[in-house]
N, C-alpha and C positions, 0 to 999 in steps of 0.2 A: 862710467860704463857698468861697474858692478851694481850700482843702484838701479840702472835700467833693467839689467838682467833679473835682479831680485824682484823688481816691480812686475815684470812679465810673468815670472813664476807664480807670484801671488795671484795675478789675474787668472792664470790658467787653473790654479787650484780652486779658486772660487767658482769658476765656470763648471768644473768637474763636479763639485759638491752640489750645485744647483741642478745639474743634469741628472744626477743620481736621485735627488729628492723628487724630481718630477716623475721619474720612472717608478719610484715606490708609490706615489700618489695615484698612479693610473689604476682605474677599477679593473678587477679581474673580469674576464668574459663570463656571461651568464651561461651556466650549463643547462642543456635542454632538460635534463632530468629534474632540475629544480624549479621549472616553470609549473605553477599550479594548474591542475586540470579542472575543467568545468564539468560538473556532474550533469548528465542529461536528465531532464525532467521525466518522471514516471509516466508511462503511457498505459492507461487502462482501457480494456476492450470488453464489451459485453460477452458473457459466457453463453454461447448459443448451443443449439442441439447438434449442429455440425461439429463444434469443438468437442462436445461430449462423445460423439461417434469416433472422432480421431483418437481420443484417449482409449476408448474401448478397443479400437483396431490395433493400438500399440500396446495393449495389455497393461495399461497404467490405471492403477486404482484411483478413482476420483477423490477418495478420502485423503490421498497424499498430496493433493493440489492445494495451493494457497489461494483462497478466494477473498473477495472484498465486496462491499455493497456500494452502489453508485450514488446513493442519496442518504440523507440523514433520516433515521427512524426515531420517533418519539412514542414511548409507551407510557400510558397513564392509567391509574385506577384509584377510585375513591376509597378512603379508609373509613371504617366504622368509628363512631365516637368512642367506643370502649377499647379500641385497639389502635395504637399508633406506631407499632413496630414496623420498621422498613428494612428489608433484607437487600434488595437490589439497587435501589436508587436513593433519591433524596425526598424529603417531605416538603411539599409546597402547600401553602394555604391559599385556596382558590374558591371564590364565590361561597364562602362560608363552610367549605369542606377541606379536609386534609387530603392531599393528593400525593400518591407515590408515583414519582416520575423517573423513568429510565430513558436515557438518551444514547443512541448508538450513532456515532458520527459517520459522516460520509467517508468512504474508503477505509472503514474499520476492517481489519483482517478477520477472517472467519474460516471455518472448515466444515466440510460435509461430515455429519455425524453418522448418517445412514441414508441408504437409497431406497425410495419407495417407487411404486409403479408409475407415478405421475410426477415425480420430482425428488427433491432432497430435503432432509432435515438438517438445517444449518445451525451450527453452534458458534456462539460468540465468547465462550469461556466463562469461568466463574461457577461452574457446576454442571452436573450431567443433564439437568433439565432446562438449561439456559439456551434453548434453541427454538426456532420456528421454521415454518416450511416455505420453500420456494418451488413453484411448479412451472411446468411447460404446458401452456394451454392455448389452443387455437382461438379461444374467445377473448384473450387478453389483448391489450394494446400492442404488445410485443410478442406475437405468436411464436417467434423463433428463439426467444430468450427464456430465462427462468426468473419469474417475478414472485413477489411476496404474496402469500396466500393467507386468507382469513375468513371469518364468518360475520354475518350480520352487518353487511356493508351499508354505509350511509355517508353521503357527502365526502367520499374519498377516504374514509376511515373504516376500520374493521376491528373485530375482536380477535385477539391473538392469545394463545395459551403459551405462557412464558414462565418458567420456574414453577410449574404446576398451578399458576394463578392466571386468571383472565384479565388481560390488559386491553385498553383501547389503543389501537395503533394508528398512527398517522405519519405522513411524510413531512419533515420539517423543511425540506428544500424543494419540494415539488407539489403538485396539486392533489395527488392521490397515492395512497399506500400501494396501489396496484401498479404504479410506475417504478417502484423500487426493484432494481434488478441485481442479480449476481454478476460480478465482473472479475477479471483476472488481469494481472500485469502482463503486458505483451512479452517483456524480456523473460519473466519467470515461466510463462507458458511455453515459450520457445525452448527454454532449457529443459523443461520437463518432458517435452515430446521429441527432443532430438536424440537420435541413436547414432553414436559415432563409433566407427570401426577403423583402426589404424592398421593397415597392411604392413607386415614386416618386409615384404618383397621376396624375391627369389634370386639366387645366384647360380651361375653356370655350374653344372655338375650335380646340382641338388635334385 
């Protein structure tokens, strides 16, 4: 009889140990704050004359707004044989000539350096003279946008004054330099133009 009782106690003890082991092995529930969030992709929108008017109506300085360009811009200039110094870009050997090439990638951030009567001088950093002009023109493909401006246009390329030097500018991702536009991020522009006022409320007797 004693052996039976002892055997039952041993069985009960083993069962209790196994039960506790399974409880320890159970995975803890996943907390909601540990679930990784998926970042929404950036949404770029063309900077239009209407958006500029919104900024002016809100007394927001356009020079405080973060801009981008919607295409890749490639600037090139031939170097003379007696001078191979390059300040802005890289030296490439092309068709028997040394070429200074500057590439401004699509969606590169930029800022308005100054405002002219027909558009903006837009700076890409690296020096006070590293800018070129974007204008709002009714004759352009995008009459409501601000597009890249230049001189001596031919086959979609034009001369640009950049860092006090004349470069030949072209679009690396589109057919013409005239199709390169200023753009802003939707979220950044919304934040810059939003004016929020929190009312404290009023209590009885005040």
